[in-house]
N, C-alpha and C positions, 0 to 999 in steps of 0.2 A: 550485583543484580539483586533487586529487592521486589518480591511479589507482594503487592498491596491487595490482600485478599480478605480484608476485614468484613466485606459484605458477603456474608456466608451463603446467601441465596444465590448470588451471581458468580460465586467462585467455585470452580471445579478442578480437580487434578488435570484432566485433559487440557484445560485452557493453559495451565502453566507449561505443560509439555509442548503445546503448540507454540507458545511464546519463545521457549528456548530453541526449538527447531527453526523457527523463522529467523531469529537472530543469527544462529549458526549459518543458515543458508545465505544470509546477507554478508557473512564474513565478520560479523561483530562478536567479539569474545569479551568476557568479563573477568575482572581480577579476583573478585570475592563472591561468595554466595553460590547458589541463590539463597537469600534469606526470605523466609515466609512470615508474614506478620502473624498468621494464626499460630505459629510456634512461639510467639513472643507475648502472648496475652498477659501473663503474670508480670512482665516488665511494665506494660502499659497501665495495668491496674495499680501497680505500686506508685507510679507517677500520678495517677488520678487520685489515689488516697492522699498523696502529699499535697496536692492542690486543695482537696477537701479539708484537710487539717489546717492549711494556711489561710483558709477563707476565700480562696479563689474559685472554689466550686461548691455546689449545694445540691441536695437531693430534691428532685422534682417529682411530685406524686400525681401530677395532672393526668387524667385519663385521656385516651385518644378522642373520646366523644367531647370532652371539655375543650380540648385544643381545637377540634373542628368547629365547634360553636364560636370560639373566640375568633377564628379566622373568618368565619362567615360574617360575624358582626363587624369586623374590621372592613371587609369588602363593602358591606352596606354603607358604612360611614365614608367610604372612599379613601381609606388610609391603607398604606402597605400592610398586608397581613404579617404577623410575627408574634413571637411569644411575649406576652405582657408582663411576666415576672411574678405571677401569682404565688409561687413558692419560694421566691427569692429570700424573703425575710421571715420565714416560719420560725416560731419559737421552738426551743428544745422540747418543750412538753408536747407540742402538736406533732413534731417529727416523731417523738417516742411513741405517741399514740397510734400514728399511721403505721409505724413499724410493727407494733404489737398486733395490729389488724392484718398484717401481712400484705399491705398495699404494695403493688409493684412500683418501681421508681426508676428514673434515669438520673445520671449526673449531668448537670449543666455547668458550663464555665461562667463565672460571674464577670460579664463584660464591663470594663471600667467606663465605657461610654466616652472615651477620649478620642481625639483626632488621631488617625493612623496615617503616617506618611512614610514612604520609602522610595529609594532610587531603583527603578527597575532597569536592568542592564540592556533592555531592548526598547521599552516604551519611554524611559526617562523618568522624571519625577512623577510619582503617583500619590494621591491623597484620598483618604476616606473620611468624611466629616464625623463629628461627634454623634454618637447614637446609631451610626450606621450598622453596627454589628450587634445583633441581639444576643441574649444569653443562649449560647449554642450547646448542643448535646456533646459530651465527650465520652460517656459510657452509656450504652443502650440498656433497655430493660433486661435483655438476656445476659447482661454484664460483658458484652463484647465492646471493644473500644470503637470509637468513630474513626473515620479516615483521618480527620484533622489531628486528633490526639496521636494516633499511631504514627502518622507521617512526621509530625513535629518531634516526637520522642526519637524516632529512628534517625532523623536528620541530626539531632543533638548527639545521640549515642555513637553514630557512625562518623561524626566530625565532617559532615557534608558542608562544603564551602559554597557550592553553586546549585541552585534548584532551577533547571531549565525545562519549561513545560509549556503546554498550549495555553492560549489566552482564556479558555474556558475555565481555567483554575484561578483567575485573577481574584474572584470573590472569596476564595479560601485563604488568600495571602494575609489579609488583616487578622483573620482568626489565628493563624499560625504565628504571626508576629506577636500577638497578645499572649499566646502560650509561652513563647520564648521569654518574653518580659516577665511572666509569672515564674518561670524557671530561673530567672536572673541570669540569663545567657543572651549573647548577641545572636540574632537570626542570621541565616546564610544570605548570600546574594540571590535575589530572585530575578528570573528573566522569563518573560512570557512571549512566546513567538505566535504568529498567526496560525490559523487552522487550515486544513486542506478541505476544499469545498468542490462540489460538482459544478457543471455549467450553470445550474440555477442558483448558484451562490449559497446553497444549503450544504451542511456538513456531508461529506462523502459517505454514501451508504449503498446498500445493494441495488437500489434503483438506478444507480449510475454505472452499473456494470461490475467488473472485478474490483474487489476491495481488499482481499487477503493475499498474503505472500504466496500461499499455495496456489491460489487462482492465477496469479501473474506467472508463476513458475509453469503451471499447466498450459498456459497460452503461449509459452516459448520465450518469455522474458528471462534473460540471464541475470544472475545476481549482481554482477558488477554494473549492469545498466541501471537496475532499479536502485542500487546503492548511490550511483551517480545522480539519478534524477531526484531522489529524496534528499540527497545531501546538498543539491544546488537549489531546490525549490524554496522560494521565499528569501533568497539571499542575493546580494549584489555580487556578481561574479564577472570576471573578464572573459571567460569562455565557458561554454556549456559542457563540452566533452572533457571529463576529468577522470583520472585514475583515483583509486582509493588513497594512495600515498599523497597525491596532489591535494586531495580534499582535506586530509588530516593536517598536512603541512600549512594549508592556507586558511584553516578554520579560525574564525573570530566571531564573538558575539556582536561586534560592531557591524558585521555584514548581514545580520538577520533583520528582516523587516517585520514590524508589528502587525501589518495587514495580512488578511487571509490570502491564500494561494489557490488559484484555480487549477484543479488537476487536469492536465493537458495529455490525453492519451496519444495524440499524434506526436507530441514532443518525445514521450517515453519511447514510442516505436522508432522514432528517428535515432535516438540515443542507443536503443538496442541494436539497430542496424549497424551503427558506427562501431559499437563494441564487437559485434560479430566479425566485422571486417578487420578490426585491429587484433583480434585474438589470435594467439599462436595456434597453428593448424592442429597440432596434436591435442591441445586442450579442447578445441572445438569438436574434434572427432570423438573425444572421450565423452563430452556432453551429449552427443548424438548416439552414443554406443555403437560407433562404426569402426571397423578395422582400418589399418593404415592404407590399404589399397583404394580406399575411397577418397584419399587426400586430394588428388587433382580435380575430381568432380565437385567436392565440397568447396575447394578454393574458387572454382569458377562460379558455382551457384550462389555462394554467400553474398555476392555483389547485388543479387536481386531479392534477397530475403530480408524481411524485417524481424522475423522471429524464428526460433528453432523449429516450430511447427511448420512454417512456410518452407524452411530449408529442407526438411524431411519430405515435404510435399513435392518440392521441385526434383527430388531424386526420382520421382515417378517418371520423369523424361527418359531415364535409363532403365527403369525396372518394370514399368507397366505399359501395356499397349493401348489402353483406352485414350480417347481424345476428349478433352473437356467439351461440355455441351455447347458452350458459346462458340467454340471452334467449329464443331459440327454444323451449327446454325449458319456460320459465315460461309463455309464451303458449300453448303446446300444452295446458296444463291449464286455460285460461281459457274458460269457457262464454260463448258470445256473441261470440267473437273474429271469427266469420264475419260478424257485423254491424258490429263496431267498425272493421274495416279499410276497408270501403266507405264508412262514415261519414267517416273521416279523409280518404280520397281526395277525396271530394266537397268537404269543407271546405277542403282545400289547393288544389284546382283553383279554387274560387270565391274563394280568399284571404279566407275568412271564419272561419278557426279562431280561436276564443277559448279560451284554455287553461282558464280556470275553468269555462266552459260545457262544454268537452270532458270535464273530469273528472266533472262532474255527469252528463253523458249516458253516459259510460263505466260509471258505477256502475249506472245504470238498465239498460244492455244486458248487463252481466256479472254483476251481483249482488255485485261485489267491494266492499270497503270503500274509503275514500277513498285511503288509501296505496297499496293494490295497484292501484286504478284509475289512479292517477297513474304508477305503475311501468309499467303496460301501455302507456300513452301514450309514456313515455320510451323504451321499447324499440322500439316501432313507428316512432317518428319519428327516433331517433338511432342505433338498433341496439345500444344498450348499457343495462345495468341501472343504471349509475352515471355521474356526470359533472357538469358545471357546471349552474347553474340552467337549467331547461328553456326558460323564457321567453326568456332571453338567447341560448341556443344556437339556438332556432328562428328567432329574428330574423335570424341570419346564415346560415341554411341556404337553399339554392336550392329552388324548387318542384320542379324536375326530379329533384333527388337524392332528395327525400322520396317522390315518386311511384314512382321506380324501386326504392326500398327496400320500399315497401308491396307492390309487384308481386313482388319477390324473396321476401318474407316469405310471401305467399299461395302462391307455388309450393312453398316449403319445407313449409308446413303441409298443402298438398294431398298432398305425398309421404308425410307422416305420417297422412294421411287424417283430418285435423282439420277441413278445410273441404270 
């Protein structure tokens, strides 16, 4: 694990903690580290000094105002803005004079201006024309290293063989290849996968809803489902539902697509439901923080839940007396509800409720068809318009909870002047 925190303004200790916690939650472990680039500044400066002494880098004393004017003039001329190389060939005397004045400076890499080509493990052959890469900064004014220098030095020092990252890093690759050539080392293999986008094809952000691991966890997504979804997104796979072991065993760069992937919340929810159904019951009870005696209820309810939050909500069938508002609204329109509820109360008290007979009797009392009669019973007994098979749910419900729900429902309908 490598924490690339050279941008001091955007790097904070809590961010690293969040990254580590998120990876652990997903079940991803690392073999070394974490290494923080801010702890390795001396190493990067030594490499930068070596580039300076070898003529691959030079000191640039241009002020921010001068650079802004240069960019503005380039825009006026209709050419791509970039550094023009004003300080590229300063004499030793001029440099010494600027240093005596105490002028601040950055270190720039002296781009050779040659064509850069490489074989991307996902995109295939990639080529950047001569002059595409300007003389880029490798050490900032505050003497902190740039991302490209630090990443290249770390890849070299850590013997990295493959750099797999988003396609938004493609523009950094020719710079890093140039640095490797200056170090007289072979660069690693680069592979740039597509990005994750929202429905508007723009990079995923807050406006698209949940975007952080913590937010997905809070909405009831389980780690194995999110791992599954992220691990198959943008890949050619023979099946969507996969265990972590299956994904590791079947991983190949050849399966990754270079194009962006649309984040599909419905697919994630479907995968989450499948993982809830496939999960060992003890593990699921542990995630829900429930004792073993909830096992049969959870086993029944998980067939109807897409998330842990929904599953916990469905337990309200057994633990709460309230009826969902849409259920109250439905029963408010049912003629004969004033006879159906007392009928159900008596049958529950006598423990003589037969579901098929109750549907038949409900049709007689309300004039509804079989489907609507059954729905009336489901709402009155469970408080919901949908859920697991009513016969199985009813078997696990306590007499007391049903009677309290019927009483609650009668009070609500009286408020609406239905009964």
